C-alpha positions as CSV (number, residue, x, y, z in Angstrom):
1,X,-0.1,0.0,0.0
2,X,1.2,3.6,-0.8
3,X,0.8,6.2,1.2
4,X,0.7,10.0,0.2
5,X,2.8,12.2,2.1
6,X,2.6,15.9,2.5
7,X,5.0,18.6,3.5
8,X,4.3,19.6,6.5
9,X,4.4,23.1,6.2
10,X,1.8,23.8,3.5
11,X,0.6,20.8,2.7
12,X,2.2,20.2,-1.0
13,X,1.8,16.5,-1.7
14,X,5.8,14.6,-1.6
15,X,5.2,12.5,-4.4
16,X,8.6,12.6,-6.1
17,X,11.5,12.9,-4.0
18,X,12.7,15.7,-6.2
19,X,10.7,17.9,-4.3
20,X,11.3,17.2,-1.0
21,X,14.0,19.2,1.0
22,X,16.9,19.3,2.3
23,X,18.5,18.8,6.0
24,X,21.5,21.0,6.9
25,X,24.1,18.0,6.0
26,X,22.3,18.0,2.6
27,X,20.6,14.4,2.8
28,X,16.5,14.4,2.4
29,X,14.0,16.3,4.9
30,X,11.2,13.5,4.3
31,X,8.9,15.5,5.7
32,X,8.9,19.2,4.2
33,X,9.2,19.9,0.6
34,X,12.2,22.2,-1.6
35,X,10.1,25.5,-1.5
36,X,9.8,25.2,2.5
37,X,13.1,23.7,3.7
38,X,16.6,23.7,2.1
39,X,20.1,23.3,4.3
40,X,17.9,22.8,7.3
41,X,15.8,26.0,7.4
42,X,12.6,26.8,7.0
43,X,12.8,29.0,3.3
44,X,10.5,31.6,4.8
45,X,9.8,33.3,8.2
46,X,6.2,33.0,8.1
47,X,3.1,32.6,9.8
48,X,0.5,30.2,8.9
49,X,-2.3,32.6,7.7
50,X,0.8,34.1,5.1
51,X,1.4,30.9,4.4
52,X,-2.3,30.2,3.1
53,X,-1.7,33.4,1.2
54,X,1.5,32.0,-0.6
55,X,-0.4,29.0,-1.2
56,X,-3.8,30.3,-2.8
57,X,-2.7,31.5,-6.0
58,X,-0.5,28.1,-7.0
59,X,-3.8,25.5,-5.9
60,X,-5.8,28.4,-7.9
61,X,-3.2,27.8,-10.7
62,X,-3.5,24.2,-10.6
63,X,-7.2,24.4,-11.1
64,X,-8.8,24.8,-7.8
65,X,-11.4,27.3,-7.0
66,X,-10.1,30.0,-4.3
67,X,-12.7,29.4,-2.0
68,X,-11.9,25.7,-2.0
69,X,-8.5,26.3,-1.7
70,X,-8.6,28.8,1.3
71,X,-11.3,26.1,3.3
72,X,-8.8,23.5,2.5
73,X,-5.2,25.1,3.5
74,X,-7.3,26.3,6.8
75,X,-8.4,23.0,7.8
76,X,-5.2,21.7,7.1
77,X,-2.5,23.5,7.8
78,X,-3.0,23.6,11.8
79,X,-2.5,20.1,11.4
80,X,0.9,19.6,9.6
81,X,4.0,19.2,12.1
82,X,5.2,23.1,11.5
83,X,2.0,25.0,12.6
84,X,0.6,22.4,15.4
85,X,0.0,23.5,18.5
86,X,0.3,26.8,17.4
């Protein structure tokens, strides 16, 4: 059974190894995408609402209605490792 993994910062699917970020030592960071995490650090110092604003246009460009994208992100991001408990 193949389990889909998602970036624990933005929620992007991590189906391709090339989309995964990197740890400080250059190894793959399985839990984050390359857009959110590189060389062992987050690429942007943002709040969760700011992350939603960053992600919505990408989802709209992929064909998702803006309202649906916002609802999905508002419901899913709080459950991701970067944002849980904040």
